[in-house]
N, C-alpha and C positions, 0 to 999 in steps of 0.2 A: 731663597734665591730664585729669581724669575728669569725666563727667557727674554732676550732682547726684543724678539718679535712679538711677544705677548704682553699686554699691560698687566700690571700687578693687580690682584684681586683685593678689594677693600671689603673686609667683613662687615664694616659698618655702613655700607652703601644702602640707601633707602630705595624703595620701589620706584620713586620718581625723583629725578634730579631737579635742581633749580631751573635748568634750561628747559626741561619738559614742562614744568609749571608755567614758565614764562610764555612758551608757545601756546599752551592751552588758554592761558588768560588773555593772550592777544586776540584770539578769535572768539572768546566768550564775553569779554567786556564790551559793553555797548558804548558807542559814540553817539553824538547827537544826530548825525545823519545816517547811522547804521543800526538804529535800535531794532528795526524789524529783522535784519539779518542776524542779530544776536539772539533774538527770540527763536528763530528757526534753528540756529546752532544748538541752543539749549534743549529744545524739544528733540532734536536729532540725537543728542548725547543721551538724554533720558530714555529714548526708544531703544538705542543700541544697548544701554545698560540693562533694561528690562529683558531684551531678547537674549543677551548673554546669560543673565541670571536664570531665565527659563530653561535655556539649553543645558546649563550645568545641573539644574535640579532634575530634569528629565533623564539625562545621562546617568546621574547618580542612582536614581530609582531603578532604571533599567539594568544597570550593572549589578545592583544589589539583588534584584529579582533573578537575573541570570545566574548569579553565583549561588543563590539559595536553591534554585531549581536544579542546577547541576549537582549540588551537594546531595539533594534528596534522591535524585534519579541514580547517580553513580554510587551512592551509598548503599543501594540495594541491588542494582542490576549490573554494575561494572561498566567498563568501556566497551566490551564486546563479549559475545557468547560463542563458544566453540561446540560443534556437534560432530559426531562421527558420520562418515559417509558410507552408506550401504553396509553397515555392520553394527553389531551390538557394542555399546560403550562399556567394556568390562575393565579396561586399564585406566580408569579415571583417576585413581590415586597417583599412578606414575605420571599421567599427563599433567596433573596439577603441580607435582613436584618439579617437572621439567619447565613448566611455564613460570614458576616462581623463581627459577634460577636465571631467567632472562633479565639483563640489566634494564632498569626502568619500571619493572613490574613490582608493584607494592605487595599484592597478594592475589591468590587465585582460589576459587572455591568450586566444589562439585555439588550438583543437586539434580533431582528429578522433578519434572514439572508436567502438568496436564490440566485439562479443562474438565470440571465435574459439576454436579449439582449439589449444593449444600442446603440442608433443610434443618430448621430450628423449631421453635415453638409456634407452629402454625404459619410459618413463612419459609419460602424457598427462593433461591436465586443462584444463578450461574457464577462460579468463582474459578479462579486459577489456584491450583494447589501446588505448592513447592515443598518437596521433601529434603530436609537438611539435618545434619547432626550438630551437636553442640559445638564441636571443634570449628566447624565452618561458620556457625552463627556468631561465634566470638570474633571472627575476622571482620564481620560486618558491624562495626562499632555503632553505626547509626541505628541498626535494628536491635542490637544487643542492649543499648541504653534506652530504648524507646518503650520498654515494658511498663505500662501504666498500672496494670494489675497482674498479680502473679509474678513469676520469675523463671529464669532459665536453669535453675539448679536441678540436677538430675534429669535434664531434658531427654537424654537418650533412653532412659528407663521409665519415663513417666507414661508413655503411651498416649499422650494427649496432643492437642493441636494449639497453635497460636493464631489468633485472628486480629484484624484491625478493629478499632472501637466502632467505626461506622458499620462494619459488617456485623458486629455483635448487636448493635442497635437494630439493624435490619432483620436479623434472625430472631431477635428477642431473647438472647442468651447471655449468661454471665459466667464467672468462674465456676467450674464444676459441672455445668450443664452439658448435656450431650448434643453433639451436632452430627447429623446423619449425612454421610458422603455417598453419593450415587455416581458410579462410573459406568457410562453406557457401553464402553468397550470392555466387556467382561470375557468370561470363558466361552469358547466356541462349542456349540452343540449341534446335533443334526438339524435343529430347528433355527439355527442362527446363533448369534452372540447373546448371552444373557448378562444383564447389568450386574455389577458388583455393588453391594450395599454394606457399608460398615458405619459404626458409630464410634465417635471419639469424644472424650471429655475436653472441655476448654481449660487449659492450664495457664495460658498467657494471653493477655489482651494488650496490644501495643498501639501506639499513636506516633506515626512518622511525620505528621504535619501535612500530608497530602491525601486527599480523598481517594485517589486512584489506588493507594496502597493500604 
């Protein structure tokens, strides 16, 4: 049953009706005295078709690239990061629990992060270190499923580190090799701060598909 003010929808309606084909043919068919005009109309139609096709291809590629980029970035960093103001962040578990109860929030994780110097087999580079437990790593499905070598089993008790495959190539290390972490902001002494130096075995090498990670 249809409304009197609305025409009934025909499921078998084609993209172009006979009337539209008639109008198009009227301006595309050449007459003896209008052959040049018909050529111009044909070239114009071809140009418009190429332009529309190019626009569709570019928009599809850009939308796909944007979706892939957001998936990679948000899959590791999330939409926003919360920090405490002028105090130590000791109630992080309670904060994560309260954030996860907010409607629209998929999940929340807690971690520690800092800038250090990583040293491998004859090569060193500055890196960002992020400390996370296995419970929070499992929430990051992109990271949890990106382990190309090694695995996350017994991560909390392994005492090791996980690094990207590009960083592993830069440092020249593989699974089981030691990576030395140097933190310049160490303990304070009468002569200033002394750097902290620790070594960890590589237990996971992951590949997120982005060189930055």
